[in-house]
Each structure stands twice: as structure tokens, then as C-alpha cells.
All heavy atoms as TSV, in Angstrom:
chain	resi	resn	atom	element	x	y	z
A	1	MET	N	N	-98.426	-34.053	-14.544
A	1	MET	CA	C	-97.258	-33.305	-14.015
A	1	MET	C	C	-97.353	-33.425	-12.481
A	1	MET	O	O	-98.409	-33.280	-11.911
A	1	MET	CB	C	-97.453	-31.784	-14.432
A	1	MET	CG	C	-96.308	-30.946	-13.939
A	1	MET	SD	S	-94.632	-31.156	-14.601
A	1	MET	CE	C	-94.839	-30.695	-16.351
A	2	TYR	N	N	-96.186	-33.705	-11.870
A	2	TYR	CA	C	-96.122	-33.695	-10.452
A	2	TYR	C	C	-95.283	-32.438	-10.038
A	2	TYR	O	O	-94.394	-31.834	-10.628
A	2	TYR	CB	C	-95.233	-34.979	-10.048
A	2	TYR	CG	C	-95.899	-36.244	-10.326
A	2	TYR	CD1	C	-95.961	-36.726	-11.647
A	2	TYR	CD2	C	-96.563	-36.909	-9.277
A	2	TYR	CE1	C	-96.499	-37.954	-11.828
A	2	TYR	CE2	C	-97.204	-38.177	-9.507
A	2	TYR	CZ	C	-97.233	-38.619	-10.804
A	2	TYR	OH	O	-97.790	-39.844	-10.979
A	3	ALA	N	N	-95.666	-31.946	-8.705
A	3	ALA	CA	C	-94.939	-30.777	-8.204
A	3	ALA	C	C	-94.836	-31.007	-6.704
A	3	ALA	O	O	-95.665	-31.617	-6.024
A	3	ALA	CB	C	-95.817	-29.466	-8.488
A	4	ALA	N	N	-93.766	-30.483	-6.162
A	4	ALA	CA	C	-93.421	-30.577	-4.858
A	4	ALA	C	C	-92.610	-29.469	-4.367
A	4	ALA	O	O	-91.905	-28.759	-5.159
A	4	ALA	CB	C	-92.602	-31.825	-4.498
A	5	GLU	N	N	-92.721	-29.019	-3.098
A	5	GLU	CA	C	-91.862	-27.867	-2.499
A	5	GLU	C	C	-91.221	-28.415	-1.221
A	5	GLU	O	O	-91.880	-29.044	-0.346
A	5	GLU	CB	C	-92.859	-26.679	-2.178
A	5	GLU	CG	C	-92.318	-25.396	-2.798
A	5	GLU	CD	C	-93.267	-24.260	-2.595
A	5	GLU	OE1	O	-93.738	-24.072	-1.416
A	5	GLU	OE2	O	-93.475	-23.565	-3.449
A	6	ILE	N	N	-89.967	-28.036	-1.183
A	6	ILE	CA	C	-89.166	-28.416	0.054
A	6	ILE	C	C	-88.898	-27.099	0.700
A	6	ILE	O	O	-88.256	-26.172	0.063
A	6	ILE	CB	C	-87.838	-29.068	-0.325
A	6	ILE	CG1	C	-88.100	-30.443	-1.071
A	6	ILE	CG2	C	-87.050	-29.408	1.031
A	6	ILE	CD1	C	-86.884	-31.010	-1.704
A	7	VAL	N	N	-89.213	-26.999	2.076
A	7	VAL	CA	C	-88.943	-25.709	2.687
A	7	VAL	C	C	-87.800	-26.104	3.817
A	7	VAL	O	O	-88.239	-26.877	4.757
A	7	VAL	CB	C	-90.153	-25.157	3.310
A	7	VAL	CG1	C	-89.871	-23.891	4.042
A	7	VAL	CG2	C	-91.152	-24.713	2.261
A	8	ALA	N	N	-86.659	-25.519	3.611
A	8	ALA	CA	C	-85.616	-25.834	4.624
A	8	ALA	C	C	-85.346	-24.500	5.378
A	8	ALA	O	O	-84.642	-23.632	4.987
A	8	ALA	CB	C	-84.369	-26.351	3.958
A	9	ALA	N	N	-86.005	-24.492	6.587
A	9	ALA	CA	C	-85.828	-23.249	7.392
A	9	ALA	C	C	-84.731	-23.504	8.406
A	9	ALA	O	O	-84.932	-24.284	9.384
A	9	ALA	CB	C	-87.124	-23.004	8.205
A	10	SER	N	N	-83.672	-22.814	8.288
A	10	SER	CA	C	-82.545	-22.922	9.258
A	10	SER	C	C	-81.605	-21.763	9.145
A	10	SER	O	O	-81.808	-20.970	8.264
A	10	SER	CB	C	-81.711	-24.155	8.927
A	10	SER	OG	O	-80.951	-24.126	7.773
A	11	ASP	N	N	-80.643	-21.623	10.051
A	11	ASP	CA	C	-79.583	-20.603	9.889
A	11	ASP	C	C	-78.865	-20.684	8.699
A	11	ASP	O	O	-78.110	-19.758	8.266
A	11	ASP	CB	C	-78.714	-20.566	11.198
A	11	ASP	CG	C	-79.456	-20.252	12.487
A	11	ASP	OD1	O	-80.628	-19.627	12.384
A	11	ASP	OD2	O	-78.943	-20.677	13.462
A	12	ASP	N	N	-78.681	-21.934	8.121
A	12	ASP	CA	C	-77.882	-22.305	6.963
A	12	ASP	C	C	-78.664	-21.996	5.630
A	12	ASP	O	O	-78.145	-22.360	4.604
A	12	ASP	CB	C	-77.445	-23.726	7.020
A	12	ASP	CG	C	-76.513	-24.020	8.091
A	12	ASP	OD1	O	-75.759	-23.084	8.419
A	12	ASP	OD2	O	-76.526	-25.102	8.676
A	13	ALA	N	N	-79.837	-21.460	5.695
A	13	ALA	CA	C	-80.678	-21.337	4.486
A	13	ALA	C	C	-80.000	-20.579	3.355
A	13	ALA	O	O	-80.062	-21.061	2.203
A	13	ALA	CB	C	-82.022	-20.687	4.797
A	14	PRO	N	N	-79.323	-19.422	3.631
A	14	PRO	CA	C	-78.577	-18.774	2.550
A	14	PRO	C	C	-77.584	-19.746	1.866
A	14	PRO	O	O	-77.359	-19.785	0.639
A	14	PRO	CB	C	-77.996	-17.611	3.204
A	14	PRO	CG	C	-78.766	-17.295	4.421
A	14	PRO	CD	C	-79.203	-18.638	4.830
A	15	GLY	N	N	-76.801	-20.468	2.652
A	15	GLY	CA	C	-75.837	-21.353	2.144
A	15	GLY	C	C	-76.463	-22.520	1.360
A	15	GLY	O	O	-75.896	-22.946	0.357
A	16	VAL	N	N	-77.590	-22.972	1.908
A	16	VAL	CA	C	-78.228	-24.079	1.136
A	16	VAL	C	C	-78.785	-23.489	-0.221
A	16	VAL	O	O	-78.473	-24.164	-1.288
A	16	VAL	CB	C	-79.453	-24.552	1.973
A	16	VAL	CG1	C	-80.313	-25.556	1.201
A	16	VAL	CG2	C	-78.940	-25.290	3.276
A	17	ALA	N	N	-79.339	-22.335	-0.311
A	17	ALA	CA	C	-79.739	-21.810	-1.518
A	17	ALA	C	C	-78.631	-21.570	-2.487
A	17	ALA	O	O	-78.813	-21.899	-3.722
A	17	ALA	CB	C	-80.501	-20.515	-1.229
A	18	SER	N	N	-77.528	-21.129	-1.917
A	18	SER	CA	C	-76.381	-20.794	-2.758
A	18	SER	C	C	-75.817	-22.171	-3.337
A	18	SER	O	O	-75.325	-22.212	-4.535
A	18	SER	CB	C	-75.303	-20.082	-1.980
A	18	SER	OG	O	-74.131	-19.939	-2.697
A	19	ALA	N	N	-75.833	-23.155	-2.601
A	19	ALA	CA	C	-75.207	-24.542	-2.993
A	19	ALA	C	C	-76.164	-25.205	-4.083
A	19	ALA	O	O	-75.683	-25.828	-4.977
A	19	ALA	CB	C	-75.055	-25.393	-1.781
A	20	LEU	N	N	-77.451	-25.081	-3.851
A	20	LEU	CA	C	-78.366	-25.699	-4.737
A	20	LEU	C	C	-78.658	-24.859	-6.092
A	20	LEU	O	O	-79.211	-25.459	-7.128
A	20	LEU	CB	C	-79.809	-25.891	-4.013
A	20	LEU	CG	C	-79.737	-26.813	-2.767
A	20	LEU	CD1	C	-81.103	-26.983	-2.279
A	20	LEU	CD2	C	-79.213	-28.208	-3.248
A	21	GLY	N	N	-78.413	-23.541	-6.058
A	21	GLY	CA	C	-78.704	-22.767	-7.167
A	21	GLY	C	C	-78.151	-23.332	-8.522
A	21	GLY	O	O	-78.906	-23.422	-9.455
A	22	PRO	N	N	-76.843	-23.659	-8.597
A	22	PRO	CA	C	-76.320	-24.264	-9.828
A	22	PRO	C	C	-77.005	-25.519	-10.237
A	22	PRO	O	O	-77.230	-25.893	-11.470
A	22	PRO	CB	C	-74.890	-24.510	-9.538
A	22	PRO	CG	C	-74.534	-23.505	-8.415
A	22	PRO	CD	C	-75.732	-23.464	-7.651
A	23	GLU	N	N	-77.360	-26.382	-9.254
A	23	GLU	CA	C	-77.973	-27.639	-9.484
A	23	GLU	C	C	-79.441	-27.324	-10.119
A	23	GLU	O	O	-79.726	-28.120	-11.051
A	23	GLU	CB	C	-78.077	-28.383	-8.195
A	23	GLU	CG	C	-78.660	-29.878	-8.360
A	23	GLU	CD	C	-77.793	-30.689	-9.159
A	23	GLU	OE1	O	-76.626	-30.556	-9.087
A	23	GLU	OE2	O	-78.256	-31.726	-9.720
A	24	ALA	N	N	-80.068	-26.434	-9.616
A	24	ALA	CA	C	-81.494	-26.043	-10.031
A	24	ALA	C	C	-81.356	-25.474	-11.596
A	24	ALA	O	O	-82.359	-25.707	-12.341
A	24	ALA	CB	C	-82.103	-25.044	-9.235
A	25	GLY	N	N	-80.218	-24.941	-11.872
A	25	GLY	CA	C	-80.105	-24.369	-13.293
A	25	GLY	C	C	-79.889	-25.395	-14.309
A	25	GLY	O	O	-79.829	-25.091	-15.473
A	26	ARG	N	N	-79.594	-26.642	-13.988
A	26	ARG	CA	C	-79.211	-27.679	-15.018
A	26	ARG	C	C	-80.551	-28.090	-15.761
A	26	ARG	O	O	-81.653	-28.073	-15.177
A	26	ARG	CB	C	-78.862	-28.958	-14.206
A	26	ARG	CG	C	-77.437	-28.905	-13.689
A	26	ARG	CD	C	-76.818	-30.064	-13.019
A	26	ARG	NE	N	-77.184	-31.265	-13.757
A	26	ARG	CZ	C	-77.162	-32.477	-13.225
A	26	ARG	NH1	N	-76.979	-32.612	-11.875
A	26	ARG	NH2	N	-77.456	-33.489	-13.976
A	27	ASP	N	N	-80.307	-28.362	-17.069
A	27	ASP	CA	C	-81.480	-28.613	-17.840
A	27	ASP	C	C	-81.541	-30.145	-17.970
A	27	ASP	O	O	-80.764	-30.832	-18.414
A	27	ASP	CB	C	-81.206	-28.083	-19.243
A	27	ASP	CG	C	-82.506	-28.401	-20.204
A	27	ASP	OD1	O	-83.537	-28.210	-19.713
A	27	ASP	OD2	O	-82.142	-28.379	-21.426
A	28	LEU	N	N	-82.647	-30.645	-17.287
A	28	LEU	CA	C	-82.887	-32.115	-17.343
A	28	LEU	C	C	-84.245	-32.425	-17.994
A	28	LEU	O	O	-85.197	-31.706	-17.930
A	28	LEU	CB	C	-82.899	-32.611	-15.811
A	28	LEU	CG	C	-81.591	-32.472	-14.978
A	28	LEU	CD1	C	-81.948	-32.911	-13.635
A	28	LEU	CD2	C	-80.630	-33.329	-15.592
A	29	PRO	N	N	-84.276	-33.513	-18.756
A	29	PRO	CA	C	-85.435	-33.706	-19.598
A	29	PRO	C	C	-86.802	-33.874	-18.860
A	29	PRO	O	O	-87.864	-33.609	-19.364
A	29	PRO	CB	C	-85.019	-34.968	-20.490
A	29	PRO	CG	C	-83.896	-35.579	-19.729
A	29	PRO	CD	C	-83.309	-34.520	-18.960
A	30	ARG	N	N	-86.784	-34.522	-17.632
A	30	ARG	CA	C	-88.106	-34.886	-17.014
A	30	ARG	C	C	-88.288	-34.069	-15.739
A	30	ARG	O	O	-89.317	-34.281	-15.077
A	30	ARG	CB	C	-88.009	-36.395	-16.696
A	30	ARG	CG	C	-88.060	-37.289	-17.932
A	30	ARG	CD	C	-87.834	-38.757	-17.808
A	30	ARG	NE	N	-88.375	-39.280	-16.549
A	30	ARG	CZ	C	-87.749	-40.339	-16.069
A	30	ARG	NH1	N	-86.670	-40.859	-16.407
A	30	ARG	NH2	N	-88.327	-40.858	-14.854
A	31	THR	N	N	-87.377	-33.268	-15.281
A	31	THR	CA	C	-87.710	-32.498	-14.086
A	31	THR	C	C	-87.188	-31.065	-14.188
A	31	THR	O	O	-86.444	-30.689	-15.129
A	31	THR	CB	C	-86.791	-33.065	-13.001
A	31	THR	OG1	O	-85.398	-33.030	-13.322
A	31	THR	CG2	C	-87.066	-34.540	-12.567
A	32	GLY	N	N	-87.770	-30.267	-13.373
A	32	GLY	CA	C	-87.367	-28.836	-13.338
A	32	GLY	C	C	-87.323	-28.472	-11.910
A	32	GLY	O	O	-87.998	-29.022	-11.029
A	33	ALA	N	N	-86.460	-27.484	-11.559
A	33	ALA	CA	C	-86.280	-26.938	-10.235
A	33	ALA	C	C	-86.064	-25.452	-10.235
A	33	ALA	O	O	-85.434	-24.901	-11.111
A	33	ALA	CB	C	-85.226	-27.660	-9.574
A	34	SER	N	N	-86.465	-24.868	-9.132
A	34	SER	CA	C	-86.113	-23.489	-8.781
A	34	SER	C	C	-85.789	-23.392	-7.284
A	34	SER	O	O	-86.412	-24.168	-6.493
A	34	SER	CB	C	-87.312	-22.527	-9.146
A	34	SER	OG	O	-88.492	-22.781	-8.348
A	35	VAL	N	N	-85.001	-22.509	-6.941
A	35	VAL	CA	C	-84.506	-22.350	-5.662
A	35	VAL	C	C	-84.576	-20.810	-5.260
A	35	VAL	O	O	-84.272	-20.038	-6.033
A	35	VAL	CB	C	-83.009	-22.830	-5.359
A	35	VAL	CG1	C	-82.551	-22.404	-4.031
A	35	VAL	CG2	C	-82.855	-24.202	-5.657
A	36	ARG	N	N	-85.181	-20.548	-4.049
A	36	ARG	CA	C	-85.320	-19.117	-3.701
A	36	ARG	C	C	-85.237	-19.135	-2.248
A	36	ARG	O	O	-85.501	-20.002	-1.446
A	36	ARG	CB	C	-86.481	-18.482	-4.135
A	36	ARG	CG	C	-87.801	-18.995	-3.525
A	36	ARG	CD	C	-89.123	-18.467	-4.118
A	36	ARG	NE	N	-90.230	-18.762	-3.310
A	36	ARG	CZ	C	-90.886	-19.811	-3.472
A	36	ARG	NH1	N	-90.555	-20.761	-4.298
A	36	ARG	NH2	N	-92.052	-20.089	-2.617
A	37	LEU	N	N	-84.737	-17.872	-1.714
A	37	LEU	CA	C	-84.847	-17.608	-0.298
A	37	LEU	C	C	-86.151	-16.846	0.096
A	37	LEU	O	O	-86.565	-15.964	-0.568
A	37	LEU	CB	C	-83.695	-16.709	0.167
A	37	LEU	CG	C	-82.348	-17.365	0.396
A	37	LEU	CD1	C	-81.300	-16.361	0.655
A	37	LEU	CD2	C	-82.383	-18.342	1.515
A	38	GLU	N	N	-86.776	-17.469	1.112
A	38	GLU	CA	C	-88.054	-16.810	1.611
A	38	GLU	C	C	-88.000	-16.650	3.073
A	38	GLU	O	O	-88.124	-17.713	3.718
A	38	GLU	CB	C	-89.206	-17.670	1.021
A	38	GLU	CG	C	-90.583	-17.037	1.162
A	38	GLU	CD	C	-91.691	-17.931	0.563
A	38	GLU	OE1	O	-91.631	-17.918	-0.771
A	38	GLU	OE2	O	-92.406	-18.435	1.189
A	39	GLY	N	N	-87.856	-15.384	3.545
A	39	GLY	CA	C	-87.864	-15.226	4.945
A	39	GLY	C	C	-86.509	-15.923	5.482
A	39	GLY	O	O	-85.377	-15.632	4.853
A	40	GLY	N	N	-86.600	-16.862	6.384
A	40	GLY	CA	C	-85.344	-17.557	6.930
A	40	GLY	C	C	-85.323	-19.011	6.340
A	40	GLY	O	O	-84.699	-19.784	6.957
A	41	ALA	N	N	-85.821	-19.184	5.153
A	41	ALA	CA	C	-85.913	-20.509	4.627
A	41	ALA	C	C	-85.606	-20.506	3.097
A	41	ALA	O	O	-85.636	-19.633	2.360
A	41	ALA	CB	C	-87.359	-21.125	4.706
A	42	CYS	N	N	-84.937	-21.709	2.777
A	42	CYS	CA	C	-84.634	-22.000	1.421
A	42	CYS	C	C	-85.809	-22.771	0.822
A	42	CYS	O	O	-86.210	-23.863	1.400
A	42	CYS	CB	C	-83.265	-22.786	1.307
A	42	CYS	SG	S	-82.997	-23.443	-0.365
A	43	VAL	N	N	-86.399	-22.346	-0.165
A	43	VAL	CA	C	-87.463	-23.023	-0.764
A	43	VAL	C	C	-87.176	-23.588	-2.098
A	43	VAL	O	O	-86.701	-22.917	-3.023
A	43	VAL	CB	C	-88.749	-22.082	-0.955
A	43	VAL	CG1	C	-89.920	-22.814	-1.530
A	43	VAL	CG2	C	-89.121	-21.438	0.438
A	44	VAL	N	N	-87.256	-24.857	-2.198
A	44	VAL	CA	C	-86.973	-25.628	-3.523
A	44	VAL	C	C	-88.306	-26.112	-4.110
A	44	VAL	O	O	-89.039	-26.769	-3.454
A	44	VAL	CB	C	-86.034	-26.754	-3.292
A	44	VAL	CG1	C	-85.694	-27.517	-4.622
A	44	VAL	CG2	C	-84.753	-26.350	-2.560
A	45	ARG	N	N	-88.645	-25.654	-5.291
A	45	ARG	CA	C	-89.795	-26.030	-5.969
A	45	ARG	C	C	-89.403	-27.083	-7.113
A	45	ARG	O	O	-88.599	-26.683	-7.941
A	45	ARG	CB	C	-90.610	-24.877	-6.615
A	45	ARG	CG	C	-91.760	-25.357	-7.391
A	45	ARG	CD	C	-92.933	-24.329	-7.184
A	45	ARG	NE	N	-94.045	-24.646	-8.167
A	45	ARG	CZ	C	-94.923	-25.557	-8.001
A	45	ARG	NH1	N	-94.880	-26.360	-6.866
A	45	ARG	NH2	N	-95.922	-25.890	-8.883
A	46	LEU	N	N	-89.846	-28.266	-7.122
A	46	LEU	CA	C	-89.748	-29.252	-8.161
A	46	LEU	C	C	-90.867	-29.605	-8.928
A	46	LEU	O	O	-91.975	-29.655	-8.265
A	46	LEU	CB	C	-89.135	-30.502	-7.376
A	46	LEU	CG	C	-87.938	-30.472	-6.471
A	46	LEU	CD1	C	-87.808	-31.658	-5.634
A	46	LEU	CD2	C	-86.731	-30.084	-7.375
A	47	THR	N	N	-90.660	-29.866	-10.254
A	47	THR	CA	C	-91.748	-30.398	-11.107
A	47	THR	C	C	-91.030	-31.588	-11.773
A	47	THR	O	O	-89.837	-31.580	-12.009
A	47	THR	CB	C	-92.222	-29.342	-12.117
A	47	THR	OG1	O	-91.093	-28.845	-12.806
A	47	THR	CG2	C	-92.909	-28.194	-11.481
A	48	ALA	N	N	-91.983	-32.550	-12.126
A	48	ALA	CA	C	-91.524	-33.673	-12.846
A	48	ALA	C	C	-92.698	-34.351	-13.714
A	48	ALA	O	O	-93.886	-34.027	-13.303
A	48	ALA	CB	C	-91.023	-34.756	-11.835
A	49	THR	N	N	-92.279	-34.989	-14.639
A	49	THR	CA	C	-93.328	-35.481	-15.662
A	49	THR	C	C	-93.853	-36.839	-15.128
A	49	THR	O	O	-95.042	-37.247	-15.546
A	49	THR	CB	C	-92.716	-35.717	-17.071
A	49	THR	OG1	O	-91.531	-36.549	-16.882
A	49	THR	CG2	C	-92.249	-34.363	-17.603
A	50	ASP	N	N	-93.195	-37.508	-14.254
A	50	ASP	CA	C	-93.571	-38.799	-13.734
A	50	ASP	C	C	-93.140	-39.018	-12.272
A	50	ASP	O	O	-92.335	-38.303	-11.845
A	50	ASP	CB	C	-93.214	-39.927	-14.621
A	50	ASP	CG	C	-91.693	-40.039	-14.870
A	50	ASP	OD1	O	-91.068	-40.499	-13.946
A	50	ASP	OD2	O	-91.211	-39.540	-15.968
A	51	ALA	N	N	-93.660	-40.064	-11.662
A	51	ALA	CA	C	-93.446	-40.278	-10.324
A	51	ALA	C	C	-91.958	-40.706	-9.988
A	51	ALA	O	O	-91.388	-40.222	-8.948
A	51	ALA	CB	C	-94.397	-41.318	-9.682
A	52	SER	N	N	-91.439	-41.484	-10.900
A	52	SER	CA	C	-90.087	-41.861	-10.625
A	52	SER	C	C	-89.068	-40.784	-10.746
A	52	SER	O	O	-88.047	-40.640	-10.039
A	52	SER	CB	C	-89.735	-43.052	-11.483
A	52	SER	OG	O	-89.732	-42.690	-12.882
A	53	ALA	N	N	-89.288	-39.751	-11.662
A	53	ALA	CA	C	-88.515	-38.636	-11.925
A	53	ALA	C	C	-88.606	-37.704	-10.606
A	53	ALA	O	O	-87.677	-37.212	-10.164
A	53	ALA	CB	C	-88.890	-37.849	-13.104
A	54	MET	N	N	-89.866	-37.602	-10.044
A	54	MET	CA	C	-90.034	-36.836	-8.888
A	54	MET	C	C	-89.330	-37.448	-7.647
A	54	MET	O	O	-88.651	-36.763	-6.962
A	54	MET	CB	C	-91.568	-36.676	-8.576
A	54	MET	CG	C	-91.861	-35.858	-7.291
A	54	MET	SD	S	-91.155	-34.186	-7.269
A	54	MET	CE	C	-92.298	-33.391	-8.368
A	55	ARG	N	N	-89.413	-38.718	-7.491
A	55	ARG	CA	C	-88.783	-39.363	-6.438
A	55	ARG	C	C	-87.255	-39.173	-6.553
A	55	ARG	O	O	-86.627	-38.827	-5.560
A	55	ARG	CB	C	-89.029	-40.810	-6.479
A	55	ARG	CG	C	-88.372	-41.680	-5.336
A	55	ARG	CD	C	-88.293	-43.171	-5.644
A	55	ARG	NE	N	-87.838	-43.564	-7.027
A	55	ARG	CZ	C	-86.579	-43.523	-7.397
A	55	ARG	NH1	N	-85.644	-43.188	-6.521
A	55	ARG	NH2	N	-86.240	-43.970	-8.635
A	56	ALA	N	N	-86.642	-39.269	-7.680
A	56	ALA	CA	C	-85.287	-39.125	-7.914
A	56	ALA	C	C	-84.833	-37.660	-7.600
A	56	ALA	O	O	-83.820	-37.408	-6.900
A	56	ALA	CB	C	-84.752	-39.477	-9.302
A	57	ALA	N	N	-85.671	-36.740	-7.964
A	57	ALA	CA	C	-85.357	-35.267	-7.738
A	57	ALA	C	C	-85.477	-34.978	-6.157
A	57	ALA	O	O	-84.529	-34.331	-5.723
A	57	ALA	CB	C	-86.326	-34.391	-8.588
A	58	LEU	N	N	-86.489	-35.407	-5.552
A	58	LEU	CA	C	-86.657	-35.228	-4.095
A	58	LEU	C	C	-85.500	-35.895	-3.388
A	58	LEU	O	O	-84.851	-35.260	-2.495
A	58	LEU	CB	C	-87.963	-35.911	-3.707
A	58	LEU	CG	C	-89.245	-35.086	-3.977
A	58	LEU	CD1	C	-90.449	-35.874	-3.720
A	58	LEU	CD2	C	-89.295	-33.794	-3.121
A	59	ASN	N	N	-85.100	-37.049	-3.737
A	59	ASN	CA	C	-83.891	-37.708	-3.057
A	59	ASN	C	C	-82.665	-36.909	-3.274
A	59	ASN	O	O	-81.936	-36.718	-2.364
A	59	ASN	CB	C	-83.767	-39.081	-3.547
A	59	ASN	CG	C	-84.765	-40.046	-3.038
A	59	ASN	OD1	O	-85.375	-39.845	-2.014
A	59	ASN	ND2	N	-84.935	-41.298	-3.657
A	60	ALA	N	N	-82.433	-36.342	-4.508
A	60	ALA	CA	C	-81.150	-35.694	-4.834
A	60	ALA	C	C	-81.115	-34.326	-4.040
A	60	ALA	O	O	-80.166	-33.939	-3.311
A	60	ALA	CB	C	-81.104	-35.451	-6.278
A	61	TYR	N	N	-82.243	-33.550	-4.027
A	61	TYR	CA	C	-82.257	-32.324	-3.381
A	61	TYR	C	C	-82.248	-32.398	-1.909
A	61	TYR	O	O	-81.575	-31.719	-1.212
A	61	TYR	CB	C	-83.487	-31.433	-3.811
A	61	TYR	CG	C	-83.177	-30.778	-5.191
A	61	TYR	CD1	C	-83.455	-31.345	-6.262
A	61	TYR	CD2	C	-82.496	-29.461	-5.256
A	61	TYR	CE1	C	-83.193	-30.816	-7.534
A	61	TYR	CE2	C	-82.151	-28.961	-6.401
A	61	TYR	CZ	C	-82.458	-29.600	-7.551
A	61	TYR	OH	O	-82.239	-28.930	-8.815
A	62	LEU	N	N	-82.974	-33.421	-1.295
A	62	LEU	CA	C	-82.928	-33.591	0.102
A	62	LEU	C	C	-81.599	-33.970	0.488
A	62	LEU	O	O	-81.020	-33.551	1.665
A	62	LEU	CB	C	-83.969	-34.666	0.504
A	62	LEU	CG	C	-85.426	-34.184	0.546
A	62	LEU	CD1	C	-86.329	-35.377	0.693
A	62	LEU	CD2	C	-85.724	-33.216	1.617
A	63	GLU	N	N	-80.836	-34.828	-0.192
A	63	GLU	CA	C	-79.440	-35.185	0.190
A	63	GLU	C	C	-78.624	-33.954	0.159
A	63	GLU	O	O	-77.758	-33.720	0.995
A	63	GLU	CB	C	-78.963	-36.234	-0.708
A	63	GLU	CG	C	-77.632	-36.602	-0.398
A	63	GLU	CD	C	-77.472	-37.369	0.964
A	63	GLU	OE1	O	-78.401	-37.918	1.532
A	63	GLU	OE2	O	-76.358	-37.556	1.536
A	64	CYS	N	N	-78.818	-33.179	-0.839
A	64	CYS	CA	C	-77.928	-31.982	-1.042
A	64	CYS	C	C	-78.102	-30.966	0.085
A	64	CYS	O	O	-77.156	-30.410	0.668
A	64	CYS	CB	C	-78.252	-31.273	-2.270
A	64	CYS	SG	S	-77.556	-32.001	-3.743
A	65	ILE	N	N	-79.332	-30.809	0.498
A	65	ILE	CA	C	-79.646	-30.029	1.704
A	65	ILE	C	C	-79.070	-30.589	2.938
A	65	ILE	O	O	-78.467	-29.750	3.804
A	65	ILE	CB	C	-81.182	-29.847	1.846
A	65	ILE	CG1	C	-81.778	-29.046	0.768
A	65	ILE	CG2	C	-81.535	-29.285	3.291
A	65	ILE	CD1	C	-83.329	-29.119	0.617
A	66	LYS	N	N	-79.198	-31.787	3.225
A	66	LYS	CA	C	-78.517	-32.442	4.393
A	66	LYS	C	C	-77.052	-32.217	4.379
A	66	LYS	O	O	-76.471	-31.842	5.372
A	66	LYS	CB	C	-78.900	-33.920	4.449
A	66	LYS	CG	C	-78.297	-34.707	5.599
A	66	LYS	CD	C	-78.447	-36.161	5.500
A	66	LYS	CE	C	-77.940	-36.963	6.696
A	66	LYS	NZ	N	-76.471	-36.551	6.891
A	67	VAL	N	N	-76.385	-32.445	3.278
A	67	VAL	CA	C	-74.918	-32.300	3.235
A	67	VAL	C	C	-74.518	-30.832	3.538
A	67	VAL	O	O	-73.561	-30.655	4.265
A	67	VAL	CB	C	-74.350	-32.803	1.851
A	67	VAL	CG1	C	-72.924	-32.472	1.558
A	67	VAL	CG2	C	-74.559	-34.375	1.676
A	68	THR	N	N	-75.267	-29.911	2.832
A	68	THR	CA	C	-74.894	-28.511	3.112
A	68	THR	C	C	-75.104	-28.098	4.520
A	68	THR	O	O	-74.209	-27.432	5.034
A	68	THR	CB	C	-75.781	-27.638	2.108
A	68	THR	OG1	O	-75.611	-28.102	0.797
A	68	THR	CG2	C	-75.374	-26.216	2.294
A	69	GLU	N	N	-76.125	-28.525	5.211
A	69	GLU	CA	C	-76.336	-28.344	6.584
A	69	GLU	C	C	-75.272	-28.932	7.430
A	69	GLU	O	O	-74.789	-28.338	8.495
A	69	GLU	CB	C	-77.701	-28.628	6.934
A	69	GLU	CG	C	-78.713	-27.581	6.313
A	69	GLU	CD	C	-80.087	-27.901	6.891
A	69	GLU	OE1	O	-80.502	-28.901	7.279
A	69	GLU	OE2	O	-81.002	-26.933	6.693
A	70	ASP	N	N	-74.980	-30.149	7.022
A	70	ASP	CA	C	-73.865	-30.777	7.898
A	70	ASP	C	C	-72.491	-30.136	7.835
A	70	ASP	O	O	-71.869	-29.926	8.783
A	70	ASP	CB	C	-73.676	-32.278	7.389
A	70	ASP	CG	C	-74.940	-33.273	7.685
A	70	ASP	OD1	O	-75.686	-32.852	8.591
A	70	ASP	OD2	O	-74.945	-34.427	7.149
A	71	ILE	N	N	-72.241	-29.693	6.551
A	71	ILE	CA	C	-70.957	-28.866	6.372
A	71	ILE	C	C	-71.040	-27.619	7.229
A	71	ILE	O	O	-70.012	-27.254	7.851
A	71	ILE	CB	C	-70.716	-28.635	4.872
A	71	ILE	CG1	C	-70.315	-29.919	4.268
A	71	ILE	CG2	C	-69.540	-27.593	4.707
A	71	ILE	CD1	C	-70.274	-29.788	2.748
A	72	GLY	N	N	-72.278	-26.869	7.252
A	72	GLY	CA	C	-72.284	-25.758	8.066
A	72	GLY	C	C	-72.056	-25.983	9.537
A	72	GLY	O	O	-71.455	-25.290	10.217
A	73	ARG	N	N	-72.610	-27.123	9.992
A	73	ARG	CA	C	-72.467	-27.463	11.441
A	73	ARG	C	C	-71.004	-27.856	11.790
A	73	ARG	O	O	-70.422	-27.423	12.743
A	73	ARG	CB	C	-73.381	-28.649	11.887
A	73	ARG	CG	C	-74.809	-28.244	12.199
A	73	ARG	CD	C	-75.554	-29.340	12.696
A	73	ARG	NE	N	-75.865	-30.392	11.777
A	73	ARG	CZ	C	-76.873	-30.328	10.933
A	73	ARG	NH1	N	-77.693	-29.387	10.840
A	73	ARG	NH2	N	-77.026	-31.412	10.093
A	74	ILE	N	N	-70.328	-28.541	10.805
A	74	ILE	CA	C	-68.982	-28.944	11.136
A	74	ILE	C	C	-68.029	-27.785	11.091
A	74	ILE	O	O	-67.087	-27.592	11.972
A	74	ILE	CB	C	-68.550	-29.889	10.053
A	74	ILE	CG1	C	-69.279	-31.241	10.239
A	74	ILE	CG2	C	-67.029	-30.138	10.022
A	74	ILE	CD1	C	-69.189	-32.214	9.020
A	75	THR	N	N	-68.257	-26.755	10.289
A	75	THR	CA	C	-67.354	-25.579	10.075
A	75	THR	C	C	-67.741	-24.493	11.186
A	75	THR	O	O	-66.911	-23.551	11.219
A	75	THR	CB	C	-67.448	-25.044	8.786
A	75	THR	OG1	O	-68.698	-24.533	8.470
A	75	THR	CG2	C	-66.973	-25.959	7.756
A	76	ARG	N	N	-68.734	-24.642	12.005
A	76	ARG	CA	C	-68.940	-23.619	12.950
A	76	ARG	C	C	-68.114	-23.836	14.188
A	76	ARG	O	O	-67.648	-24.810	14.528
A	76	ARG	CB	C	-70.477	-23.576	13.366
A	76	ARG	CG	C	-71.301	-22.765	12.421
A	76	ARG	CD	C	-72.709	-22.469	13.132
A	76	ARG	NE	N	-73.448	-23.629	13.151
A	76	ARG	CZ	C	-74.467	-23.849	12.020
A	76	ARG	NH1	N	-74.335	-23.039	11.038
A	76	ARG	NH2	N	-75.288	-24.917	12.104
């Protein structure tokens, strides 16, 4: 089993957590995810059964975080 944690500390942390929440609730066969706010950060915990599933999950969540933060900057 593989595990990783992404900590996105920014002013956009509540928006990031809100955007990622539904994604984390999806039932996928080889990965699991949870999203929580901790202090001023959005914390994403990922688990995967194999390295390629972990790589895919990391890529997907990092891209979602980037897009959400970009939208926050554009709309300010």
C-alpha cells in the first residue's frame, strides 16, 4: 500500500478543500482520498494499491489544486 499527503497552505485553502471534496468522495478501485482543512491549509491524503495508481492520483489532485488556486487569483 502506498500513501501520500499533499499540504496546500494558501489563502485559497477553503476553496481548494471545497472543490476537492466531491472528487475525494468518488469510489475508485485502486485509490482512496480524504480532504480536510487543517489550520490554513488543505490537506489531501491519498492511498493507492500500486505505484502507477499513486502517480495518477497525485497528478490529478495536484492539477485540481493548481486550477482552483489559479481561478482564485483570476477572480480576485
